[in-house]
C-alpha positions as CSV (number, residue, x, y, z in Angstrom):
1,X,107.7,117.1,97.0
2,X,104.7,116.6,94.9
3,X,103.7,113.2,93.5
4,X,102.2,112.2,90.5
5,X,99.2,109.7,90.4
6,X,101.0,106.5,89.9
7,X,101.6,102.7,90.6
8,X,99.5,99.4,91.6
9,X,97.3,98.7,94.4
10,X,98.5,95.8,95.7
11,X,97.6,92.8,97.9
12,X,98.0,90.6,100.7
13,X,96.2,87.3,101.4
14,X,97.7,84.5,102.8
15,X,97.1,81.2,104.4
16,X,97.4,81.2,108.0
17,X,100.4,78.7,108.3
18,X,103.2,80.6,109.4
19,X,106.4,78.9,110.4
20,X,108.3,79.5,113.7
21,X,111.6,80.5,112.5
22,X,111.3,82.1,109.2
23,X,108.1,83.0,107.6
24,X,107.9,84.4,104.0
25,X,104.7,86.0,103.0
26,X,104.2,87.0,99.7
27,X,101.5,89.4,99.1
28,X,98.8,89.2,96.7
29,X,98.6,85.4,96.6
30,X,95.9,82.5,96.5
31,X,98.5,79.5,95.5
32,X,100.6,78.5,98.3
33,X,103.5,76.4,98.6
34,X,105.5,75.8,102.3
35,X,108.6,73.9,103.5
36,X,109.3,73.8,107.2
37,X,111.2,77.1,107.5
38,X,109.0,78.9,104.9
39,X,105.8,79.8,103.7
40,X,105.9,81.3,100.0
41,X,102.6,82.8,98.7
42,X,102.7,83.8,94.8
43,X,102.0,87.0,94.1
44,X,98.5,87.4,92.1
45,X,98.1,90.8,91.5
46,X,94.7,92.2,92.5
47,X,93.5,89.9,95.3
48,X,93.0,92.0,98.2
49,X,93.1,95.7,98.2
50,X,92.0,98.0,101.1
51,X,94.6,100.2,101.6
52,X,98.1,101.1,101.7
53,X,98.4,100.0,105.6
54,X,100.6,96.9,105.8
55,X,99.6,96.5,109.6
56,X,95.5,96.2,109.1
57,X,96.4,93.8,106.5
58,X,98.6,91.6,108.3
59,X,96.3,91.5,111.4
60,X,93.6,90.1,109.3
61,X,95.8,87.6,108.0
62,X,97.7,86.1,110.7
63,X,97.0,85.3,114.1
64,X,100.0,86.0,115.8
65,X,99.8,89.7,114.9
66,X,97.8,92.1,116.4
67,X,97.0,95.6,115.4
68,X,97.3,98.6,117.5
69,X,94.8,100.9,116.0
70,X,95.7,104.5,115.7
71,X,94.0,106.3,112.6
72,X,92.8,105.3,109.3
73,X,96.1,104.8,108.2
74,X,100.1,104.2,109.5
75,X,99.0,101.5,112.4
76,X,101.3,99.2,113.9
77,X,101.7,96.0,115.3
78,X,102.4,93.6,117.8
79,X,104.0,90.1,117.2
80,X,104.3,87.6,119.4
81,X,103.0,90.0,122.4
82,X,106.0,92.4,121.5
83,X,105.8,95.8,119.9
84,X,108.0,99.0,119.3
85,X,111.9,98.6,119.1
86,X,111.6,94.6,120.5
87,X,110.6,94.1,117.0
88,X,113.2,94.7,114.4
89,X,111.6,96.3,110.9
90,X,113.3,96.2,107.7
91,X,112.6,97.4,104.4
92,X,115.1,95.7,101.4
93,X,117.1,95.2,104.4
94,X,117.5,98.5,105.6
95,X,116.5,100.0,109.0
96,X,113.8,103.0,109.2
97,X,112.8,104.2,112.4
98,X,109.6,106.7,112.7
99,X,109.9,110.4,114.0
100,X,107.2,110.3,116.4
101,X,107.7,109.5,120.2
102,X,103.9,108.3,120.1
103,X,104.1,105.8,117.5
104,X,102.1,107.8,115.0
105,X,104.4,107.0,112.1
106,X,105.6,103.1,113.0
107,X,108.5,101.6,110.9
108,X,106.5,99.3,108.6
109,X,103.6,102.3,107.7
110,X,106.6,103.8,105.5
111,X,105.9,101.3,103.0
112,X,103.0,100.1,101.0
113,X,101.0,96.9,101.0
114,X,101.3,97.8,96.9
115,X,104.8,98.1,97.1
116,X,105.6,94.6,98.3
117,X,106.9,91.5,97.0
118,X,106.9,89.2,100.2
119,X,108.1,89.8,103.8
120,X,110.2,87.3,105.9
121,X,109.3,87.0,109.7
122,X,111.7,85.5,112.1
123,X,109.9,84.9,115.3
124,X,112.5,85.2,118.0
125,X,115.9,85.9,118.6
126,X,117.4,83.9,116.1
127,X,118.9,86.4,114.0
128,X,122.7,87.5,113.9
129,X,122.7,89.7,111.1
130,X,120.9,93.0,112.3
131,X,121.2,95.2,115.5
132,X,118.6,94.8,117.7
133,X,116.8,91.5,116.9
134,X,115.0,90.9,120.5
135,X,111.9,89.1,120.2
136,X,111.6,88.7,116.1
137,X,112.3,89.9,113.0
138,X,110.5,91.8,109.9
139,X,112.4,92.1,106.4
140,X,110.1,93.7,104.2
141,X,110.9,93.0,100.7
142,X,109.4,95.7,97.7
143,X,108.6,94.3,94.4
144,X,112.0,93.9,92.1
145,X,112.3,95.1,88.5
146,X,111.8,92.4,85.5
147,X,113.4,92.1,82.0
148,X,111.1,92.8,78.9
149,X,108.5,95.0,79.5
150,X,105.5,95.2,82.3
151,X,102.9,97.9,83.5
152,X,100.6,97.9,85.6
153,X,97.4,100.6,86.4
154,X,95.2,100.6,89.6
155,X,91.8,102.2,90.7
156,X,90.4,101.7,94.0
157,X,87.5,103.0,95.6
158,X,86.0,102.3,99.4
159,X,83.4,103.4,101.5
160,X,83.9,106.6,103.5
161,X,85.1,108.5,100.7
162,X,88.6,106.0,99.7
163,X,90.2,106.3,96.8
164,X,93.5,105.3,95.4
165,X,95.2,105.7,92.1
166,X,98.3,103.8,91.0
167,X,100.9,102.9,88.2
168,X,103.6,101.4,87.8
169,X,106.2,100.2,84.8
170,X,109.2,97.8,85.0
171,X,111.1,96.9,82.2
172,X,115.1,96.2,80.8
173,X,117.6,93.6,80.1
174,X,118.9,90.4,81.8
175,X,121.6,93.1,82.8
176,X,119.9,95.9,83.7
177,X,116.1,96.2,84.8
178,X,114.5,99.2,86.2
179,X,110.9,99.4,88.4
180,X,109.2,103.0,88.8
181,X,106.0,103.3,90.3
182,X,104.0,105.8,92.8
183,X,100.1,106.3,93.6
184,X,97.8,109.0,95.6
185,X,95.5,107.4,98.4
186,X,92.7,109.7,100.2
187,X,90.4,108.4,102.7
188,X,87.8,110.4,104.7
189,X,86.9,109.5,108.5
190,X,85.4,105.8,108.9
191,X,82.8,104.9,110.5
192,X,82.8,102.6,113.6
193,X,79.7,99.9,114.1
194,X,77.9,102.3,115.8
195,X,78.5,104.7,112.5
196,X,80.7,107.5,114.5
197,X,83.0,109.1,112.4
198,X,86.8,109.5,114.2
199,X,85.5,113.3,115.2
200,X,82.5,111.7,116.4
201,X,84.3,109.0,118.5
202,X,85.8,111.9,120.5
203,X,82.8,113.8,120.6
204,X,81.6,110.9,122.4
205,X,84.4,110.5,124.6
206,X,84.1,114.4,125.6
207,X,80.4,114.1,126.4
208,X,81.4,111.2,129.2
209,X,83.8,113.5,130.8
210,X,82.2,116.8,130.6
211,X,84.1,118.7,133.4
212,X,87.8,117.7,131.9
213,X,89.3,120.8,130.3
214,X,92.4,118.9,128.5
215,X,89.4,116.4,126.7
216,X,87.0,119.0,125.8
217,X,89.9,120.8,124.4
218,X,91.0,117.9,121.9
219,X,87.6,117.9,120.5
220,X,87.8,118.8,116.4
221,X,86.7,122.1,115.6
222,X,83.5,122.6,113.8
223,X,85.6,123.6,110.6
224,X,87.6,120.1,110.8
225,X,85.0,117.6,112.1
226,X,84.2,116.5,109.3
227,X,87.3,116.5,107.2
228,X,89.6,113.9,105.5
229,X,91.4,111.4,107.7
230,X,94.3,111.7,105.6
231,X,96.2,111.9,102.1
232,X,99.2,109.6,101.2
233,X,101.8,110.4,98.2
234,X,104.4,108.2,97.1
235,X,107.1,106.9,94.4
236,X,110.0,104.3,94.3
237,X,112.5,103.5,92.1
238,X,114.0,100.4,92.1
239,X,117.2,99.3,89.6
240,X,119.1,96.3,89.0
241,X,122.5,95.5,87.5
242,X,124.0,92.4,86.9
243,X,127.4,94.5,85.8
244,X,129.2,91.0,85.1
245,X,127.8,87.2,85.8
246,X,129.4,87.3,89.3
247,X,128.8,90.9,90.2
248,X,125.4,92.6,91.0
249,X,124.1,95.8,92.2
250,X,120.4,96.5,93.7
251,X,119.5,100.5,94.5
252,X,116.1,101.6,95.4
253,X,114.8,104.7,96.7
254,X,111.3,105.3,98.4
255,X,109.4,108.7,99.0
256,X,106.3,108.9,101.8
257,X,104.6,112.0,101.6
258,X,101.4,112.0,104.2
259,X,99.2,115.3,104.8
260,X,96.4,116.1,107.4
261,X,96.8,112.3,109.3
262,X,93.9,112.2,112.1
263,X,95.0,110.6,115.4
264,X,91.4,110.9,117.4
265,X,92.2,109.5,120.8
266,X,95.6,111.6,121.0
267,X,95.6,115.6,121.7
268,X,97.6,116.0,118.2
269,X,97.0,115.1,114.4
270,X,100.2,115.1,111.8
271,X,100.0,117.4,109.8
272,X,103.0,115.8,107.8
273,X,104.6,112.6,107.8
274,X,107.4,112.8,105.3
275,X,110.2,109.8,105.2
276,X,113.1,109.0,102.4
277,X,114.4,105.3,102.3
278,X,117.7,104.8,100.2
279,X,119.4,101.1,99.7
280,X,122.2,100.1,98.0
281,X,123.4,96.7,97.4
282,X,126.7,94.9,95.9
283,X,127.2,91.1,95.4
284,X,130.4,90.0,94.1
285,X,130.1,86.3,93.9
286,X,132.8,83.0,93.0
287,X,135.9,84.7,94.3
288,X,137.3,80.8,95.1
289,X,138.0,79.0,98.1
290,X,137.9,82.1,100.4
291,X,134.9,83.5,99.2
292,X,131.7,82.0,97.7
293,X,129.9,85.3,98.0
294,X,130.7,88.9,99.1
295,X,127.7,91.2,100.1
296,X,128.1,94.6,100.9
297,X,124.7,96.7,101.9
298,X,124.2,100.7,102.6
299,X,121.3,102.3,103.4
300,X,119.8,105.9,104.7
301,X,116.4,106.7,106.2
302,X,115.1,110.0,107.4
303,X,111.8,111.3,108.2
304,X,110.0,114.3,108.9
305,X,106.8,114.6,111.3
306,X,105.7,117.8,112.4
307,X,102.3,117.1,115.0
308,X,99.9,119.5,116.8
309,X,97.1,120.9,117.8
310,X,95.9,121.9,114.7
311,X,92.6,120.9,114.1
312,X,91.4,120.8,117.6
313,X,89.5,123.1,120.1
314,X,92.6,123.7,121.8
315,X,94.1,125.3,119.6
316,X,92.0,128.6,120.1
317,X,93.8,129.2,122.9
318,X,97.6,128.2,121.4
319,X,98.5,126.1,118.9
320,X,101.2,123.7,120.3
321,X,103.3,121.4,118.1
322,X,106.3,118.8,118.4
323,X,108.7,118.7,115.5
324,X,110.2,115.7,115.1
325,X,113.2,114.7,113.1
326,X,114.4,110.9,112.6
327,X,117.4,109.8,110.6
328,X,119.7,106.4,110.3
329,X,122.3,105.1,108.0
330,X,124.6,102.5,108.4
331,X,125.7,99.0,106.6
332,X,126.8,95.6,106.7
333,X,129.6,94.0,105.0
334,X,129.2,90.0,105.0
335,X,131.4,87.0,103.5
336,X,130.0,83.9,102.6
337,X,132.4,80.8,102.5
338,X,132.1,76.8,102.3
339,X,133.5,75.4,105.3
340,X,132.9,72.0,107.1
341,X,130.7,70.8,104.9
342,X,128.2,73.7,105.3
343,X,128.0,77.6,104.9
344,X,129.7,80.1,107.3
345,X,129.0,83.4,106.9
346,X,130.7,86.4,108.9
347,X,130.6,90.2,108.8
348,X,130.5,93.7,110.4
349,X,127.6,95.7,110.7
350,X,127.2,99.2,111.8
351,X,124.7,102.1,112.1
352,X,124.0,105.7,113.5
353,X,120.2,106.9,114.7
354,X,119.5,110.5,115.5
355,X,116.3,111.5,116.8
356,X,115.7,115.0,117.5
357,X,112.3,117.0,118.4
358,X,111.1,120.4,119.9
359,X,108.1,121.6,121.2
360,X,106.6,125.2,119.3
361,X,104.0,127.3,120.7
362,X,102.2,129.8,118.2
363,X,105.3,128.6,116.0
364,X,108.0,129.9,118.6
365,X,110.4,127.5,119.7
366,X,109.4,126.2,123.6
367,X,111.7,123.6,124.6
368,X,112.9,120.1,123.6
369,X,111.1,116.8,123.5
370,X,114.1,114.7,122.3
371,X,117.2,116.7,122.7
372,X,119.4,115.0,119.8
373,X,119.5,111.8,120.7
374,X,122.2,109.9,118.9
375,X,122.9,106.2,118.3
376,X,126.1,104.7,117.6
377,X,126.9,100.6,117.1
378,X,129.1,98.4,115.9
379,X,128.9,94.6,115.5
380,X,130.8,91.3,114.5
381,X,128.7,88.7,113.6
382,X,129.0,84.8,112.2
383,X,126.4,82.5,111.5
384,X,126.8,78.7,110.2
385,X,124.4,76.5,108.2
386,X,124.6,72.7,107.4
387,X,123.0,69.9,106.9
388,X,123.6,66.6,108.5
389,X,121.5,63.1,108.1
390,X,118.1,63.9,108.9
391,X,119.3,67.6,110.3
392,X,119.5,71.0,109.9
393,X,121.4,72.8,111.7
394,X,121.7,76.8,112.1
395,X,123.9,78.4,114.4
396,X,125.1,82.0,115.0
397,X,127.1,84.5,117.2
398,X,127.0,88.4,117.2
399,X,129.3,90.5,119.3
400,X,127.6,94.6,119.6
401,X,129.1,97.8,121.1
402,X,126.7,100.5,121.5
403,X,127.2,104.1,122.4
404,X,124.0,106.4,123.1
405,X,124.1,110.2,124.2
406,X,122.1,113.4,123.8
407,X,122.8,117.2,123.5
408,X,121.1,117.3,127.1
409,X,123.3,119.2,129.5
410,X,123.9,117.4,132.7
411,X,123.3,113.7,131.4
412,X,126.2,111.9,129.8
413,X,126.1,108.7,127.3
414,X,125.5,105.3,128.0
415,X,127.8,102.3,126.8
416,X,126.2,99.1,126.7
417,X,128.2,95.5,125.5
418,X,126.2,92.6,124.0
419,X,127.2,89.2,123.5
420,X,123.8,87.3,121.8
421,X,123.9,83.7,120.0
422,X,121.5,81.1,118.7
423,X,121.1,77.7,117.6
424,X,118.1,76.6,115.5
425,X,117.5,73.0,114.3
426,X,115.1,70.9,112.3
427,X,114.5,66.9,112.4
428,X,113.0,65.5,109.8
429,X,111.4,62.5,111.3
430,X,110.1,61.3,107.7
431,X,108.4,62.7,104.4
432,X,105.4,64.1,106.4
433,X,106.7,64.8,109.8
434,X,109.5,67.3,111.1
435,X,110.2,68.5,114.3
436,X,111.8,72.4,114.8
437,X,113.1,74.3,117.7
438,X,115.3,76.2,118.7
439,X,117.1,78.1,121.9
440,X,118.8,81.9,121.8
441,X,119.6,85.1,123.4
442,X,119.0,88.5,121.9
443,X,119.5,92.3,122.9
444,X,118.2,95.5,122.2
445,X,119.6,98.6,124.0
446,X,116.7,101.5,125.1
447,X,115.7,104.1,122.1
448,X,116.0,108.2,122.9
449,X,112.4,108.2,124.1
450,X,113.1,105.7,126.7
451,X,116.4,107.5,128.0
452,X,115.3,111.0,127.1
453,X,111.8,112.5,126.3
454,X,110.9,115.1,127.9
455,X,106.6,116.1,128.6
456,X,105.8,119.7,126.9
457,X,106.3,122.8,129.2
458,X,102.6,123.1,129.2
459,X,102.9,119.6,131.1
460,X,105.5,120.6,133.3
461,X,108.7,119.9,131.2
462,X,109.0,116.8,133.2
463,X,111.6,113.9,132.3
464,X,109.5,111.2,131.2
465,X,112.6,109.2,130.0
466,X,114.9,107.3,132.2
467,X,118.5,108.0,131.2
468,X,119.9,105.4,133.3
469,X,117.7,102.5,131.7
470,X,119.7,98.9,131.4
471,X,119.6,97.5,127.8
472,X,117.0,94.4,127.7
473,X,118.3,90.6,126.7
474,X,115.7,88.0,125.8
475,X,116.6,84.1,126.9
476,X,114.1,82.1,124.7
477,X,113.3,78.5,123.8
478,X,111.3,77.6,121.0
479,X,109.6,74.2,119.7
480,X,107.4,73.1,117.2
481,X,106.0,70.2,115.1
482,X,104.8,70.2,111.5
483,X,102.6,67.5,110.2
484,X,102.2,66.9,106.2
485,X,99.1,64.8,105.3
486,X,99.3,63.7,101.6
487,X,99.9,67.4,100.1
488,X,96.2,67.6,101.5
489,X,96.5,69.2,104.3
490,X,99.0,70.8,107.3
491,X,98.9,71.2,110.7
492,X,101.5,73.3,112.5
493,X,101.7,73.4,116.8
494,X,104.7,76.0,117.9
495,X,105.3,76.7,121.5
496,X,107.9,79.6,123.1
497,X,109.0,80.6,126.8
498,X,110.6,83.9,126.9
499,X,113.0,85.1,129.9
500,X,113.7,88.7,129.7
501,X,115.8,90.1,131.8
502,X,115.1,94.0,132.2
503,X,112.6,94.5,129.7
504,X,111.5,97.8,129.2
505,X,108.2,99.0,130.9
506,X,106.5,101.9,131.4
507,X,105.4,102.9,135.4
508,X,102.5,105.1,135.1
509,X,102.5,106.1,138.5
510,X,105.6,107.8,138.8
511,X,105.8,111.7,138.2
512,X,108.8,111.7,136.1
513,X,111.7,108.8,135.2
514,X,108.8,106.7,134.0
515,X,110.3,104.0,132.3
516,X,112.1,101.3,134.6
517,X,113.5,97.6,133.6
518,X,111.9,94.9,135.2
519,X,112.4,91.0,134.9
520,X,109.4,89.7,133.1
521,X,108.3,85.7,131.5
522,X,106.4,85.7,128.1
523,X,105.2,82.3,126.7
524,X,102.6,80.9,124.4
525,X,101.6,78.6,121.6
526,X,100.1,78.5,118.4
527,X,98.3,76.5,115.9
528,X,97.8,76.6,112.8
529,X,97.4,74.8,109.3
530,X,95.3,74.3,105.7
531,X,93.2,71.8,104.1
532,X,92.1,71.4,100.5
533,X,88.7,69.6,100.2
534,X,89.1,69.6,96.7
535,X,90.4,71.1,93.3
536,X,88.1,74.2,93.9
537,X,87.5,74.2,97.9
538,X,90.2,75.2,100.6
539,X,90.6,75.9,104.2
540,X,93.0,77.8,105.8
541,X,93.0,78.7,109.6
542,X,95.2,79.7,112.5
543,X,95.0,80.0,116.6
544,X,97.4,82.3,118.5
545,X,97.7,82.0,122.9
546,X,99.9,84.3,125.2
547,X,100.7,84.8,128.4
548,X,103.2,87.4,130.3
549,X,104.1,88.3,133.6
550,X,106.4,90.6,135.2
551,X,108.5,89.1,137.8
552,X,107.4,91.9,140.3
553,X,105.2,94.7,140.3
554,X,107.0,98.0,139.0
555,X,107.8,100.6,141.8
556,X,104.5,101.6,143.6
557,X,102.0,99.3,141.8
558,X,100.5,96.3,142.4
559,X,99.9,94.7,138.9
560,X,102.4,91.7,137.5
561,X,100.4,91.6,133.9
562,X,103.0,92.2,130.7
563,X,101.5,94.9,128.9
564,X,99.8,94.2,125.0
565,X,99.7,90.7,125.6
566,X,96.1,90.0,123.2
567,X,94.4,87.3,124.2
568,X,93.6,83.9,122.4
569,X,93.0,85.1,118.8
570,X,92.0,83.0,115.7
571,X,92.0,83.7,112.0
572,X,89.7,81.5,109.5
573,X,89.3,81.5,106.0
574,X,87.1,79.1,102.8
575,X,88.8,79.6,99.4
576,X,86.5,78.8,96.5
577,X,87.8,78.8,93.0
578,X,84.3,79.1,91.4
579,X,86.1,79.2,87.7
580,X,89.4,79.3,86.4
581,X,88.8,83.0,86.3
582,X,87.9,83.9,89.7
583,X,87.9,83.3,93.4
584,X,85.5,83.7,96.2
585,X,87.4,83.8,99.9
586,X,85.1,84.3,103.5
587,X,87.2,84.8,106.5
588,X,86.7,85.3,110.0
589,X,88.8,87.2,112.3
590,X,88.2,86.9,116.7
591,X,89.5,86.7,119.7
592,X,88.7,86.3,123.4
593,X,87.7,89.1,125.9
594,X,90.9,90.9,127.7
595,X,91.2,89.5,131.2
596,X,94.5,89.8,132.0
597,X,96.5,93.4,131.4
598,X,98.1,95.5,132.7
599,X,95.5,98.2,134.4
600,X,97.9,99.9,136.4
601,X,99.4,101.5,133.3
602,X,95.9,102.1,131.4
603,X,95.2,99.1,129.9
604,X,91.4,98.0,130.4
605,X,89.1,95.0,130.3
606,X,88.4,95.0,126.0
607,X,85.3,92.9,124.6
608,X,85.4,89.5,123.1
609,X,84.5,90.0,119.0
610,X,84.3,88.1,116.1
611,X,84.4,89.6,112.6
612,X,83.6,88.3,109.0
613,X,85.0,89.5,105.7
614,X,84.1,88.7,101.9
615,X,86.2,88.9,98.8
616,X,85.7,88.0,95.4
617,X,88.7,88.2,92.5
618,X,87.6,87.5,88.9
619,X,90.1,88.0,85.8
620,X,88.0,89.3,83.4
621,X,90.4,89.4,80.6
622,X,94.1,88.3,80.3
623,X,95.2,91.8,81.2
624,X,92.7,93.1,83.4
625,X,91.5,91.7,87.1
626,X,88.6,93.3,89.6
627,X,88.4,92.7,93.1
628,X,85.7,93.6,95.4
629,X,84.6,92.8,98.8
630,X,83.1,93.8,102.6
631,X,84.9,93.7,105.7
632,X,83.3,93.5,108.9
633,X,80.1,92.2,107.1
634,X,77.8,92.4,110.1
635,X,78.9,96.2,111.1
636,X,80.5,94.9,114.4
637,X,81.4,97.7,116.8
638,X,84.4,96.6,118.7
639,X,88.2,97.4,119.6
640,X,91.3,95.9,119.4
641,X,94.1,98.4,120.6
642,X,94.4,98.6,124.6
643,X,95.5,101.6,126.1
644,X,99.1,101.0,127.8
645,X,100.1,104.6,128.9
646,X,103.5,104.9,127.1
647,X,101.4,106.5,124.3
648,X,99.7,109.8,125.4
649,X,96.0,109.5,124.8
650,X,93.3,111.1,125.7
651,X,92.7,110.3,129.5
652,X,89.2,110.6,132.0
653,X,88.4,108.0,134.2
654,X,90.3,105.6,131.5
655,X,92.2,106.3,128.3
656,X,89.8,107.0,125.3
657,X,89.5,103.5,123.4
658,X,89.6,103.9,119.6
659,X,87.1,101.8,117.9
660,X,88.0,99.6,114.8
661,X,86.0,100.6,111.1
662,X,82.5,99.3,110.7
663,X,81.5,97.7,107.3
664,X,83.3,98.6,104.7
665,X,83.0,98.2,100.8
666,X,85.4,98.1,98.5
667,X,86.5,97.9,94.7
668,X,89.7,97.5,92.5
669,X,90.0,97.4,89.0
670,X,93.7,96.3,88.0
671,X,95.0,96.8,84.1
672,X,98.2,94.7,83.8
673,X,100.6,94.7,80.6
């Protein structure tokens, strides 16, 4: 489907003060209001416009979030040392899973920063409404239609040939409101701090491994060496209808179409990355003593992701593809009532996920990568919240039954049952000091790759998945304190301790059945805050520190370090409102070197870094705003993403590191009416 050039470019700018229990990050904002469990960042369009990549923007804003760099766009995140299905990602309350077993299209990549209104992040297992919130929930809410008539057009340019054109319109009455928008975006290959493009980073790695034929074959062909890094089109339509004072309907449909996305340190690139997301929600309120609100949700999302050696030297011998399909649909019925001087919510939740992929050689079927893996889940849940004197209490309970099957002959299905619960409390010591914390347990089942994935026949067709895996359970305790200083400053410290039973880890040392369960411990601390020096000058910042250890090494190994555990990371920002029409922001993202890493499974030592960014926003007229900035001012060459072996990467003596972008200049012109 070809999409016309439309929609606004969005922004993600936020203070680093995130909360432990539920953090609401509204994108594109300057003004911050926060309470103990939420941070509300008001929408100011045009504040931060680099690209559609939500992961990249969050990494620059939040010390608790690390990016997994795979390409110029469609990158993944680590939250509190966890990634993949260990983090539950929702878009407008509905689930989506990427099609790529190599995480080329993680769930968060299927929504654009420009379409996002706010994000709710729950760190920890403190969620019972959604399936699989093991260590955190990220609920992305897209922009809502407004009454009246409003519109926006954006033009964004940047280094390395980055271009984006977008437009959106919203309008209607209080009873019926509609939002439509779209965008088209493209970019050349970014250059790292040493001036190397994506293809040139591969060339440099190949030069270090001249006798490795697989690495030599992964070099880009001469005719594709300088090709664009990606092209991405999107469209969204959203309808809100207030049928009566007590009946409301919300519906949305989002289309993403990406083409020729380069993933330099893997053997393949994505020819397409197409996704469709449909969500509908019906709410009926004021039904009497048995229901103050009845909510029904349904979602359906699907992804098509063919990847192959189209642009690589290896395709001269044979064009190898892995064509993936992913789909999930499901829904929730929830009822809320007043009970015991609080609010009781209870309901049912269910979903069906299908993941299927096949290898092709020169366009001909060559074998299965994931043979029709189907995950069916059904659950009952209840949540009770209450205010009692100085306490805010929240407790939840959920029972899940899950069945996973595959079409592959000789492999039986797996059944999983889980009972999960949490208790979370906030104690308001006085008007300035709050103490908060929780204890909880949650679980997630293994996915189709971890259970059933096979390498391609050219690599032996080995069963890399392990069909006998147990589900992972997280037993966690959190504790934190927040202090407010007369509306001038906030300081928040929080910590957690997590015992992971049957964590699903990758074992590089085994020829097949590479995933195995291992018990592990994960804990960490974070400190963040804000300070208003004056009416025009303010500061925000945060630090995050993590530690993770397996209880014992994996089979045939000696390393007990957990994978994907970032070192000490900090984010600091200075904001200057130089006039009523403009703001200047200088920010820094810095991290220590990786001293603890899972070397037995491909991770390696990464150096420390400190990167400085500058951004200015100016309201030229009531309707026109200009944003300009530069990231990585000093053109630093550095890498933040480690090389855990569960990703298929180019490997010589060590896997190929992918450097971050070097100095990047950008500008955005937004016109709103």
